[in-house]
N, CA, C and O of each residue as an XYZ file, in Angstrom:
752
protein
N      54.657      1.686     27.998
C      55.448      0.157     26.756
C      56.554      1.570     25.946
O      56.633      2.747     25.595
N      57.460     -0.267     26.099
C      58.920     -0.137     24.923
C      58.277     -0.115     23.582
O      57.360     -0.881     23.284
N      58.994      1.168     22.425
C      58.424      0.759     21.431
C      58.796     -0.418     20.813
O      59.279     -1.182     21.648
N      58.776     -0.861     19.754
C      58.258     -2.108     18.761
C      59.972     -1.857     18.408
O      60.891     -2.521     18.888
N      60.091     -0.792     17.507
C      61.194     -1.153     17.038
C      62.804      0.231     17.431
O      62.759      1.285     18.064
N      63.900     -0.391     16.777
C      64.768      0.974     17.557
C      64.376      2.041     17.446
O      63.522      2.283     16.593
N      64.929      3.131     18.362
C      64.837      4.823     18.371
C      66.517      5.350     17.877
O      67.642      5.056     18.280
N      66.056      6.140     16.950
C      67.109      7.095     16.421
C      67.998      7.051     17.898
O      67.523      6.510     18.896
N      69.318      7.682     17.890
C      69.897      7.646     18.183
C      69.657      9.532     19.029
O      69.902     10.030     20.128
N      69.213      9.885     18.053
C      69.207     11.718     19.147
C      68.146     11.678     18.614
O      67.973     11.167     17.507
N      66.968     12.378     19.524
C      65.512     12.647     19.639
C      65.523     13.863     19.377
O      66.595     14.358     19.724
N      64.611     14.813     18.781
C      64.459     15.826     19.037
C      63.266     16.152     19.631
O      62.230     15.505     19.474
N      63.416     17.456     20.531
C      62.518     17.325     21.913
C      61.293     17.585     20.900
O      60.191     17.035     20.894
N      61.800     18.584     20.042
C      59.797     18.898     18.846
C      58.958     17.481     19.066
O      57.799     17.509     19.479
N      59.634     16.253     18.758
C      58.704     15.049     18.689
C      58.453     14.524     19.570
O      57.656     13.605     19.385
N      58.928     14.740     20.999
C      58.480     14.694     22.473
C      56.862     14.354     22.544
O      56.143     15.169     21.967
N      56.236     13.268     23.174
C      55.136     13.245     23.409
C      54.855     14.666     24.584
O      55.715     14.566     25.459
N      54.214     15.536     24.770
C      53.565     16.636     25.613
C      52.643     15.927     26.507
O      52.780     16.112     27.716
N      51.768     15.181     26.102
C      50.541     14.346     27.579
C      51.518     13.112     27.629
O      51.388     13.480     28.796
N      52.141     12.312     27.581
C      52.502     11.123     28.021
C      54.255     10.711     27.472
O      55.035     11.286     26.714
N      54.316      9.835     28.037
C      56.019      9.279     28.344
C      56.407      8.597     26.300
O      55.980      7.893     25.385
N      57.338      9.385     26.666
C      58.003      8.601     24.508
C      59.069      8.078     24.631
O      60.246      8.438     24.586
N      58.174      6.581     24.903
C      59.481      5.390     24.787
C      60.331      5.298     24.179
O      60.236      5.793     23.056
N      61.601      4.642     24.550
C      62.418      4.588     23.592
C      63.323      3.029     23.758
O      63.329      2.344     24.781
N      64.196      2.648     22.219
C      64.717      1.595     22.943
C      66.108      1.914     21.962
O      65.940      2.354     20.825
N      67.291      1.693     22.423
C      68.469      2.052     21.418
C      69.135      0.499     21.427
O      69.137     -0.046     22.531
N      69.576     -0.096     20.541
C      70.587     -1.320     20.426
C      71.824     -0.762     19.383
O      71.901     -0.991     18.176
N      72.600     -0.101     20.074
C      73.421     -0.035     19.164
C      74.216     -0.623     17.897
O      75.104     -1.199     18.526
N      74.547     -0.906     16.402
C      75.014     -1.496     15.961
C      76.451     -1.862     15.800
O      77.125     -0.986     16.343
N      77.166     -2.754     15.302
C      78.700     -3.109     15.759
C      79.089     -2.160     15.655
O      79.330     -1.810     16.810
N      79.476     -1.055     14.723
C      80.530     -0.212     14.125
C      79.989      0.957     15.782
O      80.954      1.561     16.250
N      79.207      1.100     16.207
C      79.229      1.885     17.523
C      79.686      1.597     18.780
O      80.182      2.386     19.584
N      79.425      0.022     18.949
C      79.644     -0.552     20.339
C      81.729     -0.605     19.808
O      82.559     -0.278     20.657
N      82.195     -1.072     18.304
C      83.074     -0.867     18.395
C      83.804      0.248     18.519
O      84.825     -0.048     19.139
N      83.787      1.347     18.245
C      83.756      2.910     18.542
C      83.419      2.903     20.094
O      84.283      2.202     20.618
N      82.790      3.243     20.782
C      82.983      3.194     21.915
C      83.456      2.342     22.626
O      83.592      2.806     23.758
N      84.075      0.416     22.498
C      84.662      0.246     23.313
C      86.148      0.499     23.027
O      86.778     -0.539     23.230
N      86.800      1.344     22.693
C      88.225      2.043     21.779
C      87.873      3.400     22.697
O      88.664      3.868     23.516
N      86.908      3.796     22.492
C      87.511      5.082     23.315
C      87.218      4.878     24.863
O      87.782      5.584     25.698
N      86.254      3.819     25.235
C      86.274      3.335     26.777
C      87.577      2.470     27.367
O      87.551      1.998     28.504
N      88.746      2.310     26.448
C      89.555      1.022     26.418
C      89.304     -0.157     27.214
O      89.638     -0.553     28.330
N      88.368     -0.724     25.938
C      87.317     -2.098     26.427
C      87.784     -2.736     25.477
O      87.700     -2.148     24.398
N      88.318     -3.869     25.461
C      88.347     -4.901     24.342
C      87.105     -5.144     23.292
O      87.389     -5.252     22.099
N      85.888     -5.221     23.665
C      84.943     -5.550     23.212
C      83.657     -4.991     23.952
O      83.910     -5.144     25.147
N      82.291     -4.366     23.817
C      81.486     -4.438     24.030
C      79.915     -4.561     22.729
O      79.548     -4.006     21.693
N      79.266     -6.069     24.019
C      78.488     -6.755     23.036
C      77.437     -6.371     24.105
O      77.563     -5.848     25.213
N      75.974     -6.954     23.167
C      75.072     -7.197     23.823
C      74.231     -5.371     24.614
O      73.648     -5.271     25.693
N      74.440     -4.487     23.810
C      74.094     -3.060     24.410
C      72.440     -3.024     24.206
O      71.827     -3.440     23.223
N      71.997     -2.531     25.171
C      70.200     -2.448     25.161
C      70.581     -1.778     25.986
O      71.446     -1.885     26.855
N      69.328     -0.440     25.455
C      69.748      0.998     26.119
C      67.763      1.272     26.098
O      67.233      1.853     25.150
N      67.108      0.841     27.061
C      65.636      0.954     27.355
C      64.705      1.755     28.448
O      64.695      1.492     29.650
N      63.980      2.707     27.859
C      63.559      3.475     28.719
C      62.403      4.555     27.918
O      62.007      4.531     26.752
N      62.048      5.505     29.068
C      60.881      6.782     28.226
C      61.650      7.917     29.222
O      62.496      7.907     30.117
N      60.655      9.089     28.355
C      61.174     10.442     28.296
C      59.659     11.084     28.319
O      58.887     11.367     27.403
N      59.551     11.200     29.830
C      58.326     12.393     30.216
C      58.486     13.383     30.497
O      59.586     13.588     31.008
N      57.636     14.469     30.370
C      57.172     15.604     30.690
C      57.574     16.470     32.491
O      57.132     16.219     33.612
N      58.245     17.161     32.163
C      58.131     17.578     33.789
C      57.793     19.122     34.021
O      58.488     20.016     34.502
N      56.243     19.136     33.421
C      55.691     20.569     33.811
C      55.588     20.699     32.256
O      55.396     19.823     31.413
N      55.829     22.474     32.077
C      55.802     22.679     30.372
C      57.109     22.515     29.998
O      57.032     21.888     28.942
N      58.023     22.669     30.193
C      59.742     22.908     29.591
C      60.617     22.183     30.005
O      61.736     22.609     29.721
N      60.600     20.806     30.833
C      61.092     20.019     31.326
C      60.853     18.551     31.066
O      59.875     18.178     30.417
N      61.865     17.599     31.642
C      62.092     16.446     30.360
C      62.371     15.497     32.083
O      62.595     15.825     33.248
N      62.208     14.391     31.415
C      62.646     13.274     32.677
C      62.991     12.448     31.785
O      62.192     12.410     30.849
N      64.385     11.361     31.643
C      64.617     10.521     31.341
C      64.760      9.342     32.216
O      65.608      9.365     33.108
N      64.059      8.387     32.051
C      64.346      7.141     32.931
C      64.760      5.791     32.172
O      64.466      5.694     30.981
N      65.448      4.723     32.834
C      65.680      3.995     31.004
C      66.677      2.969     32.055
O      67.047      3.364     33.160
N      66.903      2.094     31.699
C      68.173      1.018     31.718
C      68.611      1.118     30.676
O      68.310      1.358     29.507
N      70.181      0.659     31.926
C      71.468      0.343     30.614
C      72.064     -1.814     30.786
O      72.599     -2.561     31.605
N      71.617     -1.848     29.735
C      72.531     -3.302     29.899
C      73.531     -3.576     28.387
O      73.373     -3.352     27.187
N      74.639     -4.201     29.279
C      75.719     -4.332     28.405
C      76.049     -5.820     29.094
O      75.527     -6.455     30.011
N      77.493     -6.126     27.942
C      77.945     -6.711     28.342
C      79.633     -6.103     27.957
O      79.694     -5.251     27.070
N      80.525     -6.406     28.412
C      81.689     -5.495     28.287
C      83.007     -6.855     28.489
O      82.563     -7.928     28.899
N      84.177     -6.800     28.274
C      85.143     -7.269     27.732
C      86.514     -6.073     27.916
O      86.927     -5.244     27.105
N      86.848     -6.302     28.919
C      88.204     -5.303     29.264
C      89.331     -6.533     29.680
O      89.086     -7.678     30.060
N      91.044     -5.667     29.403
C      92.047     -6.035     30.052
C      91.985     -6.276     31.503
O      91.472     -5.456     32.263
N      92.656     -7.721     32.019
C      93.181     -7.931     33.534
C      93.926     -7.037     34.373
O      94.994     -7.546     34.713
N      93.742     -5.912     34.815
C      95.498     -4.459     35.028
C      96.130     -5.257     35.680
O      96.852     -4.700     36.507
N      96.206     -6.780     35.679
C      97.116     -7.676     36.509
C      97.624     -8.942     35.050
O      98.794     -8.876     34.671
N      97.047     -9.575     34.635
C      97.253    -10.320     33.613
C      97.442    -10.301     32.140
O      98.173    -10.837     31.307
N      96.093     -9.130     32.198
C      96.090     -8.900     30.838
C      95.022     -9.165     30.374
O      94.445     -8.743     29.371
N      94.729     -9.946     31.188
C      93.826    -11.766     30.545
C      91.964    -10.615     30.280
O      91.461     -9.733     30.976
N      91.589    -11.172     29.165
C      90.392    -10.941     28.672
C      89.199    -10.816     30.550
O      89.106    -11.902     31.123
N      88.661     -9.919     31.070
C      87.365    -10.030     32.062
C      86.070     -9.563     31.534
O      85.987     -8.357     31.303
N      85.353    -10.086     31.371
C      83.756     -9.924     31.076
C      83.206     -9.860     32.621
O      83.534    -10.407     33.674
N      82.256     -8.964     32.246
C      81.495     -7.957     33.547
C      80.187     -7.434     32.186
O      79.987     -6.981     31.059
N      79.633     -7.951     33.434
C      77.697     -7.660     32.980
C      77.353     -6.328     33.700
O      77.522     -6.371     34.918
N      76.963     -5.308     33.257
C      76.515     -3.986     32.880
C      74.818     -4.265     33.429
O      74.201     -5.129     32.806
N      74.230     -3.679     34.355
C      73.283     -3.759     34.563
C      72.762     -2.229     35.502
O      72.510     -2.589     36.652
N      72.641     -1.386     35.412
C      72.185      0.045     35.513
C      70.928      0.979     35.385
O      70.589      1.282     34.241
N      70.274      1.417     36.342
C      69.777      2.264     36.242
C      70.217      3.904     35.608
O      71.259      4.441     35.985
N      69.356      4.520     34.702
C      69.818      5.841     33.966
C      68.394      6.756     34.145
O      67.238      6.519     33.793
N      69.258      8.383     35.146
C      68.239      8.747     35.040
C      68.803     10.306     35.269
O      69.626     10.690     36.100
N      67.995     11.171     34.128
C      68.399     12.254     33.690
C      67.347     13.628     33.542
O      66.340     13.479     32.850
N      67.545     14.677     34.062
C      66.688     15.484     33.883
C      66.816     16.457     32.874
O      68.026     16.606     32.708
N      66.047     17.364     31.941
C      66.598     18.202     30.834
C      65.907     19.388     31.328
O      64.699     19.204     31.478
N      66.391     20.713     31.664
C      65.517     22.134     31.751
C      66.264     22.381     31.163
O      67.265     21.771     30.787
N      65.508     24.290     30.809
C      66.572     25.028     29.613
C      67.261     26.192     30.930
O      67.256     26.417     32.140
N      67.957     26.794     29.243
C      69.359     27.105     29.968
C      69.099     27.690     31.007
O      69.761     27.523     32.032
N      67.971     28.569     30.913
C      67.720     29.757     31.965
C      67.441     29.490     33.208
O      67.698     30.334     34.067
N      66.676     27.872     33.653
C      66.601     27.121     35.337
C      67.511     27.091     35.590
O      67.621     27.272     36.803
N      69.038     26.845     34.775
C      69.855     25.901     35.398
C      70.970     27.368     36.086
O      71.448     28.289     35.424
N      71.094     27.138     37.450
C      72.466     28.145     38.001
C      73.728     28.391     37.188
O      74.563     27.614     36.725
N      73.578     30.036     37.152
C      74.866     30.115     36.406
C      76.027     30.331     37.312
O      75.917     31.547     37.470
N      76.953     30.020     37.939
C      78.176     31.046     38.740
C      78.760     31.827     37.908
O      79.265     31.617     36.805
N      78.622     32.928     38.660
C      79.256     34.086     37.551
C      81.381     33.666     37.869
O      82.063     33.193     38.778
N      81.544     34.061     36.873
C      82.981     34.486     36.805
C      83.547     34.468     37.985
O      83.098     35.505     38.473
N      84.227     33.998     38.776
C      85.543     34.333     39.956
C      84.679     34.292     41.249
O      85.160     34.966     42.160
N      83.187     33.476     41.615
C      82.383     33.623     42.196
C      82.421     32.607     43.163
O      82.383     31.660     42.379
N      82.479     31.964     44.530
C      82.031     30.898     44.776
C      80.837     30.125     45.198
O      79.917     30.345     45.986
N      81.232     28.916     44.225
C      79.866     29.140     43.905
C      79.483     27.481     44.219
O      80.204     26.615     43.723
N      77.876     26.963     45.385
C      78.192     25.532     45.722
C      77.331     24.822     44.423
O      76.352     25.281     43.834
N      78.132     23.394     44.170
C      77.839     22.771     42.703
C      76.336     22.286     43.515
O      76.280     22.162     44.739
N      75.461     22.107     42.828
C      74.662     21.537     42.852
C      74.373     19.820     42.446
O      74.562     19.176     41.413
N      73.556     19.289     44.476
C      74.040     18.067     44.324
C      73.038     16.794     43.464
O      73.022     15.577     43.649
N      72.295     17.607     42.534
C      71.606     16.747     42.050
C      72.429     16.774     40.164
O      72.133     17.376     39.132
N      73.541     15.762     40.543
C      74.247     15.753     39.184
C      73.392     15.385     37.910
O      74.080     15.418     36.890
N      72.311     15.105     37.737
C      71.652     14.032     36.508
C      70.390     15.421     35.810
O      69.241     15.440     35.370
N      71.331     16.257     36.037
C      70.600     17.410     35.363
C      71.270     18.044     34.283
O      72.436     18.400     34.453
N      70.645     18.256     33.087
C      71.390     19.122     32.497
C      70.696     20.112     31.769
O      69.557     20.422     32.120
N      71.367     20.771     30.571
C      70.556     21.627     29.984
C      69.499     21.352     28.560
O      69.893     20.433     27.843
N      68.580     21.859     28.233
C      67.900     20.941     27.109
C      68.119     22.038     26.321
O      68.018     23.239     26.571
N      68.559     21.204     24.933
C      68.933     21.631     23.494
C      67.620     21.119     22.646
O      66.543     20.599     22.936
N      68.275     21.539     21.455
C      67.074     21.107     20.587
C      66.484     19.680     20.485
O      65.357     19.241     20.258
N      67.973     19.003     20.802
C      67.875     17.337     21.138
C      68.277     16.392     22.140
O      69.256     16.727     22.806
N      67.641     15.078     22.445
C      67.968     14.899     23.550
C      68.695     13.473     22.822
O      67.847     12.845     22.188
N      70.030     12.861     22.786
C      71.037     12.814     22.771
C      71.469     10.875     23.597
O      72.390     10.623     24.373
N      70.382      9.849     23.017
C      70.974      8.647     24.078
C      71.457      8.342     23.498
O      71.276      7.132     23.634
N      72.696      8.571     22.070
C      73.923      7.556     22.705
C      74.859      8.454     23.218
O      75.928      7.929     23.527
N      74.723     10.241     23.487
C      75.902     10.366     25.005
C      75.600      9.702     25.905
O      76.477      8.965     26.354
N      74.277      9.686     26.524
C      74.373      9.538     27.219
C      74.392      8.137     27.777
O      74.884      7.920     28.884
N      73.671      6.825     26.759
C      74.343      5.792     27.124
C      76.039      5.438     27.102
O      76.492      4.310     27.295
N      76.724      6.462     26.869
C      78.573      6.368     26.647
C      78.580      7.099     28.102
O      79.392      6.806     28.979
N      77.967      7.699     28.187
C      78.072      8.409     29.912
C      77.738      7.433     30.521
O      78.787      6.913     30.900
N      77.054      6.956     30.795
C      76.337      5.597     31.638
C      77.572      4.530     31.981
O      78.278      4.396     32.981
N      77.502      3.677     30.422
C      78.602      3.255     30.858
C      79.834      3.310     30.821
O      80.280      2.166     30.909
N      80.693      4.123     30.728
C      81.848      4.767     31.170
C      81.929      4.663     32.700
O      82.728      3.920     33.270
N      81.013      5.493     33.351
C      80.449      5.430     34.200
C      80.705      4.261     35.335
O      81.540      4.311     36.238
N      79.665      3.074     35.028
C      79.685      2.120     35.416
C      80.573      0.599     34.998
O      80.367     -0.500     35.512
N      81.612      0.932     33.900
C      82.407     -0.123     34.190
C      83.452     -0.216     34.901
O      84.036      0.855     35.065
N      83.801     -0.909     35.276
C      85.145     -1.695     36.517
C      86.535     -0.490     36.337
O      86.943     -0.441     35.177
N      87.091      0.217     37.085
C      87.666      1.006     36.149
C      90.175     -0.104     36.692
O      91.382      0.012     36.482
N      89.244     -0.817     37.308
C      90.457     -1.615     37.426
C      89.555     -3.946     37.226
O      89.261     -4.945     37.882
N      89.582     -3.567     36.310
C      89.077     -5.209     36.083
C      90.190     -6.524     36.504
O      91.211     -6.431     35.823
N      90.207     -7.388     37.204
C      90.870     -8.447     37.407
C      89.761     -9.708     37.219
O      88.556     -9.923     37.352
N      91.113    -10.452     36.782
C      90.628    -12.203     36.677
C      90.489    -12.378     38.373
O      91.139    -11.943     39.323
N      88.877    -13.551     38.184
C      89.575    -13.759     39.637
C      90.487    -14.676     40.032
O      90.685    -15.849     39.717
N      91.014    -13.907     40.795
C      93.176    -14.688     41.946
C      93.303    -14.024     41.901
O      93.657    -13.630     43.012
N      93.286    -12.668     40.670
C      94.808    -12.326     40.125
C      95.380    -11.606     41.819
O      94.696    -11.557     42.842
N      96.714    -11.154     41.654
C      97.440    -10.806     42.523
C      98.662     -9.591     42.376
O      99.742     -9.993     41.945
N      98.601     -8.845     42.549
C      99.552     -7.447     42.076
C     100.816     -8.049     43.138
O     100.586     -7.887     44.336
N     101.857     -8.588     42.845
C     102.979     -8.875     43.045
C     104.085     -7.422     43.450
O     103.949     -6.354     42.853
N     105.225     -7.648     44.624
C     106.065     -6.286     44.424
C     106.871     -6.618     43.255
O     107.246     -7.744     42.927
N     106.965     -6.154     43.007
C     108.363     -5.784     41.484
C     109.061     -4.469     42.215
O     108.732     -3.412     42.754
N     110.449     -5.369     41.815
C     111.621     -3.854     42.260
C     112.273     -3.952     40.637
O     112.293     -5.047     40.077
N     112.843     -2.607     39.888
C     113.374     -2.156     38.970
C     114.451     -1.478     39.180
O     114.092     -0.587     39.949
N     115.752     -1.330     38.930
C     116.226     -0.911     38.732
C     118.311     -0.779     37.687
O     118.448     -1.629     36.807
N     118.772     -0.421     37.769
C     120.472     -0.178     36.377
C     120.870     -1.871     37.230
O     120.270     -2.424     38.152
N     121.978     -2.266     36.534
C     122.634     -2.909     37.128
C     123.578     -2.634     37.938
O     124.400     -1.874     37.427
N     123.898     -3.052     39.404
C     124.284     -3.026     40.157
C     124.047     -1.326     41.514
O     124.793     -0.612     42.184
N     122.607     -1.443     41.248
C     121.812     -0.127     41.859
C     120.960     -1.109     43.022
O     120.535     -2.231     42.748
N     120.825     -0.519     44.215
C     120.078     -1.500     45.027
C     118.466     -0.307     44.595
O     118.247      0.903     44.637
N     117.703     -1.521     44.221
C     116.139     -0.897     44.097
C     115.650     -0.502     45.393
O     115.980     -0.996     46.471
N     114.605      0.698     45.133
C     114.245      2.120     46.324
C     113.534      1.056     46.279
O     113.610      0.212     45.386
N     112.410      1.001     47.727
C     110.982     -0.253     47.753
C     110.549      1.298     49.041
O     111.254      2.209     49.475
N     109.133      0.941     49.255
C     108.128      1.678     49.764
C     109.031      2.848     50.851
O     109.101      4.075     50.783
N     109.640      1.888     51.818
C     110.601      2.511     53.393
C     111.022      3.453     52.716
O     110.581      4.590     52.883
N     112.336      3.051     51.454
C     112.829      3.765     51.230
C     112.005      5.785     50.708
O     112.730      6.780     50.713
N     111.013      5.820     50.472
C     109.715      6.433     49.685
C     109.559      7.093     50.862
O     109.520      8.263     50.481
N     109.395      7.113     52.528
C     109.221      7.556     53.543
C     109.747      8.989     54.016
O     109.746      9.254     55.218
N     110.209      9.939     53.039
C     110.376     10.909     53.163
C     111.536     11.100     55.029
O     112.752     11.171     55.206
N     110.462     11.114     55.918
C     111.008     11.185     57.344
C     111.519     10.240     57.756
O     112.242     10.250     58.752
N     111.213      9.103     56.989
C     112.034      7.749     57.655
C     113.266      7.730     58.204
O     113.647      6.948     59.075
N     114.261      9.105     57.388
C     115.292      8.883     58.049
C     115.233      9.731     58.791
O     116.024      9.316     59.638
N     114.795     10.892     59.243
C     115.507     11.692     60.059
C     115.027     11.076     61.564
O     115.668     11.435     62.551
N     113.798     10.070     61.733
C     113.836      9.363     62.603
C     114.672      8.116     62.831
O     114.912      7.647     63.943
N     115.106      7.607     61.632
C     116.506      6.625     61.866
C     117.584      7.896     62.470
O     118.367      7.464     63.315
N     117.716      9.252     62.183
C     118.854      9.583     62.481
C     118.792     10.616     63.670
O     119.880     10.797     64.216
N     117.592     11.414     64.237
C     117.075     11.771     65.500
C     116.968     10.316     67.106
O     116.954     10.782     68.245
N     116.909      8.736     66.933
C     117.084      7.769     67.368
C     118.691      7.450     67.215
O     119.170      7.127     68.302
N     119.756      7.463     66.011
C     120.651      7.658     66.719
C     121.319      8.764     67.428
O     122.241      8.677     68.240
N     120.733      9.785     67.010
C     121.893     11.117     68.356
C     120.631     11.084     69.461
O     120.290     12.090     70.083
N     120.186     10.170     69.564
C     119.752     10.092     71.359
C     120.184      9.045     72.317
O     120.260      8.989     73.544
N     120.551      7.889     70.918
C     121.433      6.507     71.821
C     122.825      7.283     71.816
O     123.446      6.951     72.825
N     123.577      8.244     71.004
C     124.943      8.398     71.202
C     124.836      9.281     72.223
O     125.596      9.169     73.184
N     123.657     10.525     72.160
C     123.760     11.283     73.939
C     124.031     10.412     75.106
O     124.866     10.657     75.977
N     123.064      9.114     75.037
C     122.944      8.408     76.170
C     124.096      7.798     76.945
O     124.325      7.636     78.143
N     124.916      7.439     75.498
C     126.520      6.671     76.093
C     127.244      7.731     76.488
O     127.908      7.410     77.473
N     127.458      9.087     76.104
C     128.029     10.072     76.578
C     128.664     10.807     77.791
O     129.147     11.931     77.649
């Protein structure tokens, strides 16, 4: 059952329920949304809602399951017009004590864990940090207005022929030289 009132942005681990789920609801204020929008290079963030629960997993481990909903306005990468995106994503994290995390010795070759939602358990669980990370991963990297197309543009100084994609291929000139040499050899 979700809480009726918003939760503090950080929850001390000592306040988590050992016998059941600790529900949370985070609805950041305008100041936080504006600061996060600036950090994420978005024009604005509206209607952010982060709701879920933290449940005990054994004696010292915790599992966060939540839903993140937000409306983001970003600049189109082609036209710079505003692009509005609705984000609705599930968020999960596992928090375990430091001694349970595998630590790689310096200079050793170690495989990274496939479970990238495991974090070291500290004195508190920072809901704002988890929200910010999840939102940054969910936002489109290259937002576009419907129908916006990137056209080919060429820039150069006056009197200089602009480079094109063909000019950027380092072996294209060698292939042309080889073909010319083969043609010259055939004519002799």
